N, C-alpha and C positions, 0 to 999 in steps of 0.2 A: 906218771900220775897226772890226772887232769888239772889244768890250770883254771882256777876259779874265774868266771866271767862276772862282769857287773850286770846285775839285773836291771832291766829298763822298766821303770814304773810309768805306765801310760794313763792318760786321763780321757774321760768322755768317749769310751770305746763302744761302738755298735756291736751288740752281742748276737745279731742275726746269724753270722757264720758259725757261731759256737753253740747253737741249740737247734735240735732237729725239728722242733715245732716251727722254727723260722720266725720267732718273735722279734720284732724290731725294737728292742729295748736298749737303753744305754746304761753302761756301768760307769759309775763315777771314777773308779780307779781300776787298773788291770795290770797284772804281771804274769809272765809266762816263764815256767821253769823247764829247762831243757837238759839239765845235767845235775847229777847228785852233788857236784862240787859247788853248786849254787845254794845248797840247803842252808848253810849258816847265815848267808845274807838274807835268804827268804824268811827264815825264822825271826831274824831281827826285824824285818819289815812288818811281819804279822804281829809280833808282840808289841811293837810300838804304834801299830795302826789304831787310830781312835774310834773307828766305826766297825761295821759288820764285815766279816771276812767269809767268803764262800769259795770252796774248791770246785773246779769244773773239769770233768774228764771229757767224754764224748758229747756231753750235753743232750743225751738221748733219753733221759729219765727225769726231765725237769720242765716245769711250766712257769715262765716269768709272767706275772700279772701286771707288772709295772716296771719302770726304770729301777735299777739296783743302786741304792744309795750306799755304796760300800766298795770293798776291794774284791775283785774276782781273781783267783789264782788258777791259771790254766796249767794243767799237768801234762807236759809233753816229754815224758821220760820213755825212751824206746829201747828195745832189745829183747831177744829171745835166746835162751841158753839152756843146753842140756847139762845138768849138774852131775848126776851119777846114775848108774843103772846096773841091773843084773840080768839073769835070764828071763825073769818074770816081769819086772817093773822098771820104769824109767821116770826120773824126776825132771820136770821141765819148768824153767823159771821165765815168767813174762813180766816185763817192766810195766808200770802202771799206765803209761800212755799208749801202749799197744792196742790197736783196734781188736776187740774181742774175736770177731769172726776171722780176722787174719791169723790170730793166735791159734784158734781152733783148726783152721785149714793147715797150718804149719804142722800140727800134730797128726791130723788126718792123713796127709800125704805121706807121712812116715809110718802109718799104721799103728800109731799109739792110741790105744782104745780108752774111751771114757768120756770124751767131750763131744763126740759126733752128734749126739741128740741135741746139743746146745748150739748147733750151727745157725748162723745168721741172726742171732740175738744182737740187737744194737748195743753200743756202748764200748767201754774200754776194759782192759784187764783189771785195772786198779779199783774200779767201782763194782766189779762183779761179786766180791764177797760181801759187800755192804748189805745188799738185799738178797744174797743167796739165790742168784738167778736160776731159773729152771724152765724146762720145757720137755714135753713128750716123755714123761716118766723119769726124768733125770734132774737132779739138782747139783749145783756147784759143789756142795758139801760132800758129795759122793766121791769126788776125786781130789778134793782140797787137801794139801799137806800142811802148808803154813804160809804166812805172809810176813813180809818185812815192812816195818813202819818206823816213823820217827815221831816222838812226842813233840807237839807244837809248843809246849811250855818249856820243857827242859832241854830239848834237842837230843835226848837220849834215844838211841836206836833199840828197837825191840822186835822180837819174833813172836808171832801169835800162832799157836797150833789150833787144830780144829776144836778141841774141847774148850779152849778159851774164847772161842768166837760166838758161842751160844746161837748157833744157826737154827733158824726156824723157817716157816713158810714166808718167803720174801722178807726175811728178817735176820738180824745179827746184832751182836753187842755194839757194832759201830753205828747202828741206828738208834741206840738207846744209851746205856751208861757211858760209852766211849765216843758218843757223837761229838764231832768237832774237837776231839782231844788228840787224835793221831792222824798223820798223813801217810796213807799206804803208798809204798814205793814199788813193791814187786809182789807177785803171788807165785807160789810154787805148787805144782800139781803132781800127784802120784798117778801115773798112767800105766795101762797094761800093755805089755809087748805081746801077750797072748789074749787078745780082747774077748771080753764077755759081752755079747751084744744084747741090747734092750730094744725089742720090737713089740713091747706090750701094748703100745697105743695102736689101735686098729688102722689109723690113717697111714702109719709107716708100712705095715704089711700090705695094705691096699696099693700104695704107691710103688713098692718093690715089685708087686705082681704086675701092675700096669706097665712098668718100665722093663719087665722081664729081667729083673736083677736078683741075684742071690744076696742074702744078708752078709754085709761086710762093713768095716768101719767107713770106707770110702763111699759105698753105695748107700748106707744109711744117711750119711752127711748129704749126699746128692739129693736123696728123696726129701729130706727135711728142708733143704734149701728150696727145692721146687715147691713144696707145700706152702712154705712161708711166703714165697714170692707170689704165689697164686692168690693168697688171702690178704697179704699185708701190703700197704702202699709204700713205695720208695720215698723216704723223707726228702731226697733231693728233688723229687717231683711234687710231692704233696706233704706238707709239714705234718709231722706226727711224732709221738713218743712211744710207739708200740702199744702194748696193752696199757690202757689208762687205769683200769681197776684190777684189784686182786680178785681171784676166784674165792668167793666166801666159803668159810668152813662153818657148818652149823651142826647142832646135835642130831644124832641119828633119828631120834623120835620126831623132830621137826621135819626131817627129810622124808620120813615114812608118811607123814600126814600130807605133805606136798605131792608125794608120789601117787597118792590116791586120786588127787585132783588132776595131776599132770603126769600120767604114766610114762610119757616119752621123755621126761626130764632127765638129762644125763647126770649121773652121780659117780663120784670117785672116792675110794677109801682115803681117809686122812687120819693123822695121829690123834686129833682131838674131836673126831666126829666124822662128818661126811663133807666132802668138797663138791661144790656145785660149779657150773660153768657160768661165769658172769655174763659172757656174751650171749648165752642162751636166754638168760633172764631179761636182758635188755631187749633182745629180739622179740620176746613174748609181749613186751610193752609197746610193740609197734614202732620202735625207735631206730631200727636198722635202716641206714640210708637217710635218716632225718637230717635236715639242714636248717640252721637259723643264721641268716646273713652269710658270713664267711666261715662260720664254725659248723662242723657237721659230724655225724656218726658214719663211719665208712660203710659203703654199700656191701662189701664182702665180709667184713668182720666187725660186728657190733661192739667189740671190746676196744676198738681203736677210734679215738677222736682225731679229727683232721682239721687243718688250717687250709682253707681253699684259696689262700693268697693274701688276704688282708685282715684276717681275724686278729683281735687283740687277745691277750692272755685272759682278760676279764670275761670276754665272750666265751672262750673255751671253758673257763671255770663255771660260768653260768649254765652252760650246756651240761657239764658234769653234775652240777647240783640238781638240774631238772631230771637227769637220768636217775640219780640216787633217790630222789623223791618218788618217782614213778615206780621203781623197783620196790621201795619200801612200802608204798601203798598197796601194790598188787601182791607181793609175796611176804611182807613183814620181814624183809632181809635188808640189812644195812650194808651197802657196798662201801668199800674203802679204796681210796685212790692208791695206785701203785706208784704213780708219778709224784715227784716232789714238787709241791706248789710253793713258789717263792713270791711272797707279796711284800 
């Protein structure tokens, strides 16, 4: 059995290494958990802490607009394990601190199907269910089996199955009713040993053809990695948090009216209407490649806001608000940030 270690509470910690936007903000207090044996001590610290508490995984979906006057809890729980399997499916468990793409590639190299379309999405395994990450026709909920979590108040361990998570478009119960109530420790996925491939997005088929590859788990992952790298900046080089805005879902009637005026406008089926491409809307407003001081809209993907080196969180937020206003004025559509804005 693991021996409990004493957690080190640190003060006035620079968060630049812990957020992919590269915001040079300070957290008043900071603690990092690296073992489940530290949970009792962590919960005691959290429940006795007099101020704000925030959990941080990969820091890839967050924008700090100022110094954080509270406690940051960095989740660094690692490990990947196969639980059980039969001829058809296999259950794979990833600890919360595992890098998401590393986890995906672990599964891809073993030909476990279901996650390949989610290659190269930034972030960690533990935060992936919170916003039901998705890309190229696939969402996390499609392969999600369950997650393991601990109640921050009672310390009770609990398992959450898919039907309890209320997954929606970039949404879950952990962004709503259960926000800040549980700490996710691990996520278990149900993957296919006889993969059913999803190449419904045209870009995947085009990339496969361009690379002269036949559809397979590994080849789809390779293609999507290539596509994302060609469109999206590397946060290690240019600070960003991936897609800054959600793709808006609007009523079918509103989409039909817009289609008359903009016949080339891309539309996708959605549960509650029609999903539009936020990047396309921003591009139509002439903002692709737009720059204001050190904050900008990426030249290859209008959905991505970037830090050109010395932008503040407030400058990135002001740019986001400008974009939302322009899209609203032109299309009467209200964009919603996908990134968590911490002020």
